[in-house]
C-alpha positions as CSV (number, residue, x, y, z in Angstrom):
1,X,25.3,89.2,-24.6
2,X,27.9,87.9,-26.9
3,X,27.5,84.1,-26.6
4,X,30.9,83.1,-25.4
5,X,30.3,79.4,-26.2
6,X,30.0,80.5,-29.8
7,X,33.5,81.9,-29.6
8,X,34.8,78.5,-28.4
9,X,33.4,77.0,-31.7
10,X,35.9,79.2,-33.6
11,X,39.0,79.4,-31.3
12,X,40.0,78.2,-27.8
13,X,38.7,81.3,-26.0
14,X,38.3,80.5,-22.2
15,X,37.1,83.9,-21.1
16,X,36.5,87.3,-22.6
17,X,35.7,90.9,-21.8
18,X,34.8,93.8,-24.1
19,X,35.9,97.2,-23.0
20,X,34.6,100.2,-25.0
21,X,37.5,102.7,-25.2
22,X,35.8,105.3,-27.5
23,X,32.6,105.6,-29.4
24,X,34.2,103.6,-32.2
25,X,36.8,101.3,-30.5
26,X,36.4,98.2,-28.5
27,X,39.2,96.2,-26.8
28,X,38.4,92.5,-26.7
29,X,40.3,91.1,-23.8
30,X,40.7,87.3,-24.4
31,X,42.0,84.5,-22.2
32,X,43.0,81.8,-24.6
33,X,44.4,78.2,-24.4
34,X,47.0,79.0,-27.1
35,X,47.9,81.8,-29.5
36,X,45.2,82.3,-32.2
37,X,45.8,82.2,-35.9
38,X,45.1,85.2,-38.1
39,X,42.2,83.2,-39.5
40,X,40.7,82.6,-36.1
41,X,41.1,86.2,-35.2
42,X,39.3,87.2,-38.4
43,X,36.4,84.8,-37.7
44,X,36.1,86.0,-34.1
45,X,36.1,89.6,-35.3
46,X,33.2,88.8,-37.8
47,X,31.2,87.0,-35.0
48,X,31.8,89.9,-32.6
49,X,30.7,92.6,-35.1
50,X,27.6,90.7,-36.1
51,X,26.6,90.3,-32.4
52,X,27.4,94.0,-31.6
53,X,25.5,95.2,-34.6
54,X,27.8,98.2,-35.1
55,X,31.1,98.5,-37.2
56,X,33.4,99.0,-34.2
57,X,37.2,98.9,-34.5
58,X,38.0,95.8,-32.5
59,X,41.5,95.5,-31.0
60,X,42.4,92.1,-29.5
61,X,44.3,92.0,-26.2
62,X,45.5,88.7,-24.8
63,X,45.6,88.3,-21.0
64,X,46.3,85.5,-18.5
65,X,43.1,86.4,-16.6
66,X,40.3,89.0,-16.6
67,X,41.2,91.4,-13.8
68,X,38.6,92.7,-11.4
69,X,38.8,94.5,-8.1
70,X,37.9,92.8,-4.8
71,X,34.1,92.5,-4.5
72,X,33.6,93.5,-8.2
73,X,31.5,91.1,-10.3
74,X,32.7,89.8,-13.7
75,X,31.3,91.9,-16.5
76,X,31.6,90.8,-20.1
77,X,31.1,94.3,-21.3
78,X,32.5,97.5,-19.7
79,X,32.5,101.1,-20.9
80,X,35.4,103.5,-20.2
81,X,33.8,106.4,-22.0
């Protein structure tokens, strides 16, 4: 969907998950190798918006790992609405 390898070209993103929190807001959960610079965040936001094709408000959230319940498969995009 999002082309995660393309994110790694911009910043050290190891894993990601997008969670739609409202019709206009997406939380981008990122597992990263190091803290990202403002410039890297800006470039990631641009790449994400171009891939999503909608002007969502994107909020970055940095996590140690993408949580999932036992038996639940990894999903790169989830909706909570």
